[in-house]
C-alpha positions as CSV (number, residue, x, y, z in Angstrom):
1,M,-110.5,-95.5,-19.6
2,R,-110.7,-93.9,-23.0
3,R,-111.3,-90.5,-21.4
4,N,-108.1,-90.9,-19.3
5,V,-106.1,-91.8,-22.4
6,Q,-107.4,-88.7,-24.2
7,K,-106.7,-86.5,-21.1
8,N,-103.1,-87.8,-20.8
9,T,-102.5,-87.3,-24.5
10,T,-103.9,-83.7,-24.3
11,M,-101.8,-83.0,-21.2
12,S,-98.7,-84.5,-22.9
13,Q,-99.3,-82.4,-26.0
14,S,-99.8,-79.3,-23.9
15,K,-96.5,-79.9,-22.0
16,E,-94.7,-80.4,-25.3
17,K,-96.1,-77.2,-26.8
18,R,-95.3,-75.3,-23.6
19,G,-91.7,-76.7,-23.5
20,N,-91.1,-75.9,-27.2
21,E,-92.4,-72.4,-26.7
22,M,-90.2,-71.8,-23.7
23,Y,-87.1,-73.0,-25.4
24,Q,-87.9,-71.0,-28.5
25,N,-88.2,-67.9,-26.3
26,L,-85.0,-68.7,-24.5
27,G,-83.3,-68.8,-27.9
28,K,-84.6,-65.2,-28.3
29,L,-83.2,-64.2,-25.0
30,F,-79.7,-65.7,-25.7
31,Y,-79.7,-64.1,-29.1
32,A,-80.5,-60.7,-27.5
33,V,-77.6,-61.2,-25.1
34,A,-75.2,-62.1,-27.9
35,M,-76.5,-59.1,-30.0
36,A,-76.2,-56.6,-27.1
37,D,-73.1,-55.2,-28.8
38,Q,-74.8,-55.2,-32.2
39,R,-73.1,-58.4,-33.5
40,V,-72.9,-62.0,-32.7
41,H,-69.4,-63.5,-32.4
42,R,-68.5,-67.0,-33.3
43,K,-67.3,-67.7,-29.7
44,E,-70.8,-66.7,-28.4
45,I,-72.4,-69.2,-30.7
46,E,-70.0,-71.9,-29.7
47,K,-70.6,-71.2,-26.0
48,L,-74.4,-71.4,-26.5
49,E,-74.1,-74.7,-28.4
50,E,-71.9,-76.1,-25.6
51,L,-74.3,-75.0,-22.8
52,V,-77.3,-76.4,-24.6
53,R,-75.5,-79.8,-25.0
54,E,-74.2,-79.8,-21.4
55,H,-77.0,-78.3,-19.4
56,W,-80.3,-77.5,-21.2
57,I,-80.8,-81.0,-22.7
58,D,-81.1,-82.4,-19.1
59,V,-83.7,-79.8,-17.9
60,D,-86.7,-82.0,-18.9
61,D,-87.8,-84.8,-21.2
62,V,-89.8,-82.6,-23.6
63,E,-89.3,-83.4,-27.3
64,D,-90.3,-81.5,-30.4
65,E,-92.5,-82.8,-33.2
66,F,-89.4,-84.6,-34.7
67,G,-88.6,-86.6,-31.5
68,T,-85.5,-84.6,-30.6
69,D,-85.0,-82.9,-27.3
70,A,-86.9,-79.6,-27.3
71,A,-83.9,-77.8,-25.9
72,H,-82.5,-77.8,-29.4
73,Q,-85.1,-75.2,-30.2
74,I,-82.8,-72.7,-28.4
75,N,-80.2,-73.1,-31.1
76,I,-82.7,-73.3,-33.9
77,V,-84.4,-70.0,-33.0
78,F,-81.0,-68.3,-32.3
79,D,-79.7,-69.3,-35.8
80,W,-83.0,-68.2,-37.4
81,L,-82.8,-64.8,-35.7
82,M,-79.2,-64.4,-37.0
83,E,-80.3,-65.2,-40.5
84,Q,-83.2,-62.7,-40.2
85,E,-80.8,-60.1,-38.8
86,K,-83.3,-59.3,-36.1
87,S,-82.3,-56.6,-33.5
88,G,-81.3,-57.8,-30.1
89,N,-83.7,-55.4,-28.5
90,E,-86.6,-56.8,-30.5
91,A,-85.7,-60.3,-29.6
92,Y,-85.4,-59.4,-25.9
93,G,-88.8,-57.6,-26.0
94,E,-90.4,-60.8,-27.4
95,F,-88.8,-62.8,-24.6
96,E,-89.8,-60.3,-22.0
97,Q,-93.4,-60.4,-23.2
98,Y,-93.4,-64.2,-23.2
99,Y,-91.9,-64.3,-19.7
100,G,-94.5,-61.8,-18.5
101,D,-97.3,-64.0,-19.8
102,H,-95.8,-67.4,-18.7
103,N,-93.5,-66.7,-15.8
104,K,-95.0,-69.5,-13.8
105,W,-93.3,-72.0,-16.2
106,F,-89.9,-70.6,-15.2
107,T,-88.8,-72.5,-12.2
108,P,-86.0,-71.1,-10.0
109,A,-83.7,-73.7,-11.6
110,V,-84.6,-72.6,-15.1
111,K,-84.2,-69.0,-14.2
112,A,-80.8,-69.7,-12.7
113,L,-79.7,-71.7,-15.7
114,A,-81.0,-68.9,-18.0
115,L,-78.9,-66.3,-16.1
116,S,-75.8,-68.4,-16.0
117,T,-76.1,-69.2,-19.7
118,S,-76.6,-65.5,-20.5
119,R,-73.6,-64.5,-18.5
120,A,-71.5,-67.2,-20.2
121,I,-72.5,-66.0,-23.6
122,A,-71.8,-62.4,-22.7
123,A,-68.3,-63.3,-21.4
124,A,-67.5,-65.6,-24.3
125,F,-66.0,-62.9,-26.5
126,S,-63.6,-60.5,-24.8
127,G,-65.4,-60.5,-21.5
128,N,-68.4,-58.4,-20.7
129,N,-68.9,-55.0,-22.3
130,K,-71.3,-52.2,-21.1
131,A,-74.1,-53.2,-23.5
132,E,-74.0,-56.8,-22.3
133,L,-73.9,-55.8,-18.7
134,L,-77.0,-53.7,-19.2
135,M,-78.8,-56.6,-20.9
136,L,-77.8,-58.9,-18.0
137,G,-79.0,-56.4,-15.5
138,R,-82.4,-56.1,-17.3
139,L,-82.7,-59.9,-17.2
140,Q,-81.9,-60.1,-13.5
141,L,-84.5,-57.4,-12.7
142,L,-87.1,-59.2,-14.9
143,F,-86.5,-62.5,-13.1
144,D,-86.5,-60.8,-9.6
145,S,-89.7,-58.9,-10.3
146,Q,-91.9,-62.0,-10.7
């Protein structure tokens, strides 16, 4: 019985770690989309916050170490990247690497939500520009390739 409790605790911790990492990397992706035109606009931030609240919270029941829904890691990482003034290409490269290593964790539903969120962020300020369309195309190709 004790062994099963340990196994379930380890599996739960593993799921929590995996969920937190996935949401953190989605924060990098969404930051990269917002930064495609070299600056993040307030409307893009507001759109992301709205979509996390309305859609990402319901994806799973994973919580962070503070007991809040792990989907909030998306906004936390996005904000941190803005403070660090990280380039969008660098953030996208990190997401791409993470996705390449862990693509099995991205269900078709998560991919679809990531694409629709990315599109909504890109369209939030004055519609889509060329840089954003290129970023969205790269993401579509990445998801289609694996």
